[in-house]
C-alpha positions as YAML, in Angstrom:
chain: A
units: angstrom
residues:
- id: 1
  name: MET
  ca: [100.87, 61.62, 53.90]
- id: 2
  name: TYR
  ca: [96.93, 59.39, 54.59]
- id: 3
  name: SER
  ca: [96.12, 62.38, 57.72]
- id: 4
  name: ILE
  ca: [96.81, 64.64, 55.20]
- id: 5
  name: GLU
  ca: [94.58, 63.85, 53.02]
- id: 6
  name: ARG
  ca: [91.24, 63.02, 55.55]
- id: 7
  name: ILE
  ca: [91.63, 66.90, 56.91]
- id: 8
  name: LEU
  ca: [91.64, 68.35, 53.52]
- id: 9
  name: LYS
  ca: [88.01, 66.71, 52.83]
- id: 10
  name: PHE
  ca: [86.88, 68.97, 55.45]
- id: 11
  name: LEU
  ca: [87.41, 72.15, 53.30]
- id: 12
  name: PRO
  ca: [83.18, 72.63, 51.58]
- id: 13
  name: VAL
  ca: [82.92, 71.93, 55.80]
- id: 14
  name: LEU
  ca: [84.83, 74.43, 57.24]
- id: 15
  name: ASP
  ca: [83.05, 76.85, 54.48]
- id: 16
  name: THR
  ca: [79.80, 76.32, 56.02]
- id: 17
  name: ASP
  ca: [77.96, 78.57, 59.13]
- id: 18
  name: ASP
  ca: [75.93, 75.38, 60.82]
- id: 19
  name: LEU
  ca: [79.35, 74.31, 62.67]
- id: 20
  name: ALA
  ca: [78.95, 74.93, 66.35]
- id: 21
  name: GLU
  ca: [76.25, 77.33, 68.73]
- id: 22
  name: TRP
  ca: [76.94, 78.41, 72.10]
- id: 23
  name: VAL
  ca: [75.04, 77.17, 74.69]
- id: 24
  name: VAL
  ca: [73.67, 78.75, 77.76]
- id: 25
  name: ASP
  ca: [72.37, 77.03, 81.22]
- id: 26
  name: ARG
  ca: [70.96, 79.41, 83.32]
- id: 27
  name: GLY
  ca: [69.71, 76.60, 85.55]
- id: 28
  name: ALA
  ca: [67.39, 77.31, 87.32]
- id: 29
  name: GLY
  ca: [67.28, 80.54, 86.95]
- id: 30
  name: ASP
  ca: [67.11, 82.25, 89.97]
- id: 31
  name: GLY
  ca: [70.64, 83.06, 91.40]
- id: 32
  name: THR
  ca: [70.24, 79.52, 93.34]
- id: 33
  name: GLU
  ca: [73.26, 77.70, 90.70]
- id: 34
  name: PRO
  ca: [75.45, 79.22, 88.16]
- id: 35
  name: VAL
  ca: [75.15, 80.15, 84.64]
- id: 36
  name: SER
  ca: [77.06, 78.38, 82.13]
- id: 37
  name: ALA
  ca: [77.80, 78.21, 79.04]
- id: 38
  name: GLY
  ca: [79.48, 75.94, 76.09]
- id: 39
  name: VAL
  ca: [79.73, 75.70, 73.03]
- id: 40
  name: GLU
  ca: [77.88, 72.67, 71.25]
- id: 41
  name: TYR
  ca: [79.58, 71.82, 68.03]
- id: 42
  name: ALA
  ca: [78.55, 69.64, 64.97]
- id: 43
  name: ASP
  ca: [80.13, 66.47, 64.92]
- id: 44
  name: ALA
  ca: [81.68, 67.30, 61.17]
- id: 45
  name: VAL
  ca: [83.89, 69.18, 63.74]
- id: 46
  name: HIS
  ca: [84.88, 66.98, 66.53]
- id: 47
  name: ARG
  ca: [86.12, 63.93, 63.12]
- id: 48
  name: PHE
  ca: [88.49, 67.30, 61.78]
- id: 49
  name: CYS
  ca: [89.69, 67.40, 64.91]
- id: 50
  name: GLU
  ca: [90.43, 64.00, 65.40]
- id: 51
  name: ALA
  ca: [91.53, 64.18, 61.91]
- id: 52
  name: VAL
  ca: [93.50, 67.43, 63.05]
- id: 53
  name: PHE
  ca: [95.03, 64.64, 65.71]
- id: 54
  name: ASP
  ca: [96.35, 61.36, 64.22]
- id: 55
  name: ALA
  ca: [97.93, 64.05, 61.20]
- id: 56
  name: ALA
  ca: [99.90, 65.64, 64.56]
- id: 57
  name: ASP
  ca: [100.37, 62.05, 65.77]
- id: 58
  name: GLU
  ca: [102.07, 61.59, 62.32]
- id: 59
  name: ILE
  ca: [103.67, 64.10, 61.57]
- id: 60
  name: GLY
  ca: [105.63, 63.75, 65.03]
- id: 61
  name: GLU
  ca: [108.42, 66.58, 66.43]
- id: 62
  name: PRO
  ca: [107.74, 68.43, 62.53]
- id: 63
  name: ALA
  ca: [111.48, 69.03, 61.23]
- id: 64
  name: ALA
  ca: [112.62, 72.59, 60.27]
- id: 65
  name: GLY
  ca: [110.73, 74.48, 57.89]
- id: 66
  name: ASP
  ca: [107.97, 71.74, 57.39]
- id: 67
  name: GLU
  ca: [105.97, 74.48, 56.88]
- id: 68
  name: ARG
  ca: [102.97, 71.17, 56.12]
- id: 69
  name: ALA
  ca: [103.89, 70.66, 59.82]
- id: 70
  name: LYS
  ca: [103.68, 73.50, 60.73]
- id: 71
  name: ILE
  ca: [99.92, 74.04, 60.21]
- id: 72
  name: VAL
  ca: [98.88, 70.72, 61.37]
- id: 73
  name: MET
  ca: [100.63, 72.06, 64.44]
- id: 74
  name: GLU
  ca: [98.53, 74.78, 64.86]
- id: 75
  name: LEU
  ca: [95.33, 73.09, 63.74]
- id: 76
  name: LYS
  ca: [95.78, 70.85, 66.82]
- id: 77
  name: ARG
  ca: [96.95, 74.30, 69.35]
- id: 78
  name: ALA
  ca: [93.54, 75.72, 67.77]
- id: 79
  name: ALA
  ca: [91.46, 72.55, 69.43]
- id: 80
  name: GLU
  ca: [93.61, 72.01, 72.49]
- id: 81
  name: ALA
  ca: [92.26, 75.66, 72.92]
- id: 82
  name: GLU
  ca: [89.00, 74.52, 73.66]
- id: 83
  name: GLU
  ca: [89.76, 72.47, 76.01]
- id: 84
  name: ARG
  ca: [90.34, 75.47, 78.28]
- id: 85
  name: CYS
  ca: [88.69, 78.24, 77.06]
- id: 86
  name: PRO
  ca: [85.36, 77.65, 75.25]
- id: 87
  name: GLY
  ca: [84.55, 79.42, 72.53]
- id: 88
  name: VAL
  ca: [88.05, 79.99, 71.71]
- id: 89
  name: LEU
  ca: [88.08, 76.91, 68.46]
- id: 90
  name: LEU
  ca: [84.61, 78.19, 67.54]
- id: 91
  name: GLY
  ca: [86.52, 82.19, 67.02]
- id: 92
  name: TYR
  ca: [88.45, 80.88, 64.74]
- id: 93
  name: LEU
  ca: [85.88, 79.02, 62.50]
- id: 94
  name: ARG
  ca: [83.78, 82.01, 62.50]
- id: 95
  name: ASN
  ca: [86.84, 84.53, 61.41]
- id: 96
  name: GLY
  ca: [88.00, 81.53, 58.84]
- id: 97
  name: THR
  ca: [91.49, 81.05, 60.52]
- id: 98
  name: ILE
  ca: [91.08, 77.95, 60.59]
- id: 99
  name: LEU
  ca: [89.64, 77.55, 56.57]
- id: 100
  name: SER
  ca: [93.04, 79.93, 55.34]
- id: 101
  name: TRP
  ca: [94.98, 76.65, 56.67]
- id: 102
  name: VAL
  ca: [93.63, 74.40, 55.47]
- id: 103
  name: ARG
  ca: [93.40, 76.51, 52.35]
- id: 104
  name: GLU
  ca: [97.59, 77.20, 52.21]
- id: 105
  name: LEU
  ca: [97.38, 72.69, 53.41]
- id: 106
  name: ARG
  ca: [96.24, 72.40, 50.09]
- id: 107
  name: ARG
  ca: [98.03, 74.86, 48.56]
- id: 108
  name: LEU
  ca: [100.86, 72.85, 49.43]
- id: 109
  name: GLU
  ca: [100.11, 69.64, 49.34]
- id: 110
  name: GLU
  ca: [98.92, 70.48, 45.46]
- id: 111
  name: ALA
  ca: [102.55, 71.91, 45.15]
...
């Protein structure tokens, strides 16, 4: 599967610490503007998410028992969660969840 191969190419990148950082905008700093926070992701993370969405689109509705499809859908849900709750994807990246899912995906592809 071409799209899954694209995801796997990000393994070395996902194993680094320079993937994202919190950005806090304190507005005017005098309390007249609300404080806002978000995450600024490295370009590689955006490309990784694009690869995940492409793979999920290619898979469509996963068949029962298809572990590769299950992992791709988990990755997709993690990327989608970022839109609703900034920092979720960063948490998954920093705690190694994303990396472990992609390593498992590689193991399944090599089997």
